Steps between C-alpha positions, in 0.01 A plus 500: 500500500803730502411625150156626603431858395320720753294762310561862593236666281136437424585439137747226593247334731226509236740352246586213736164425668638201687309174508343396832764357730523120536221337698572278801288337770569509873316263735414653838286395796199694372526382141705552186614842380606577144789744482703667226871545559714773348851375567739784580770614261808287565763659718269751665448523878132412466270484801171303509180675396132399497238660271128472587223584250154644555145368479442319172867532403787255487879481515542632145388843626863542608681374188655829388587630847669170586721537193591857594602397853671172413842659541413564865256230613432128470131547425208264546146602402221290644157403369288546812277205604223457244658734244729447205621140508458458878210281618278613789648488852462167673307651792279722280610817683563791260536775760804730472624381840490132403656569161781690673566193714525288185745749349707490818525124450607561139776740605620257763510210257625682191754735658584319821325769703727779371309829498365608162438824319120475497289654222119507503240652267136569594371197696856371493595818683247419772652152531850648507403730790381197694826315432730793578317583825468144630833361380750788501782244504407400145474845338804714414315782321137552400376650170125557469345594165146636546439276801138406575479654846182644657380848418181672607260529210468314171640610165275492195704231327510257794147552631399163353745300711298488826195384301701227329625382838144459632397131518243414235519836324870467435478145372229589250674818385832326450333214313350749255835674462678172424260446212661793314758420235856464637632790294225725638584406860872549444435840345274601791779419744750704303258792469451528876857424608704705251522876470520472120374160379601580141867480599481131593719312248304271269702201613422564867130535415509167318665338803224637725225362276671160482520487881128579532419219256721255690345580835148467358565125499563491877207422732605724789563834324187679622528366855866600532421853388197539726662350809812713454292814455291423808812437704650828386186706566471345846828672590341832403236448768741379766517733800725279709867536591604311183316720251716591198609849598590378849714229340668766284611684813682185614705463183858598574673427168557775241181539296436645153142598414428545128172648378372591155336839486249361248411193705128424460484247786720626784496870583856638465426730794596197710858573400489766771469243777741521791417157634824331394787598732774495232331618180592633157224604258484529121190614305526437126291751299437277199432168674184329618451201728782278373801729478738205499351401162435848358817672619745223598806712429382771740406251770839328464680834520300601807595174671867535409516863609279505808501151644794285391758734663316456830606135518 
């Protein structure tokens, strides 16, 4: 891998558009996890890193960023239980806290318990907060991209989520949605998650449609989505000592918070939080909900500049 070229411009990255990283399976107590491994550039002092996707996503959401950081980290992106190529969890528990426990087991097995640079987007950010707060020994630094953390009020573009999570109503609504053509569903996801959907490369769009078609053949797709959404929204209603913002206050590792100013799902005003004790903040003006896909060069540069020197 010593000959790997790390892009330094958007044009170079678009010209390369790396393939998804190789797929592996890891067997843990709570089931099997599919992961994608971006081996580090040979001869570099790489440290372990774990990348965690959001609701409805998968490990390929990190493909480009993993390439950009492969001269610094030994990166593993995970398909969360019930998503991507990972089957449902053995115990049927999709809550962020339980998923964080599963990821702690993954870090222990894969990296021998060495602390990782932890990256999380959207729901994956909520899981990452749980992991960093409850297992500080396993997290070296924390990077959150539009994390799904509670906020008072509902934005216009995510107002449907509580309804979908409602038993009965949600099942029927999701069933109707899954009857749409795969290309329509993939385009809907891009439209709501990206600041400028027209900038998505044609190849990446084709990969998204192919993934939707593949998952249509799996019997647990709707249940995994609904149970994960319900588990996430339950944390929004939590008023106990382990509610998300209370957990954030217990995170001691250096933290980078990345928001897209044009995010339609998570209000970028949350970038002004002071909950994390050791925090750096970046707001990208031309990014939406998935800045690591839309603006991977800027996210990589933010991590290199603001977080990597801290450890």
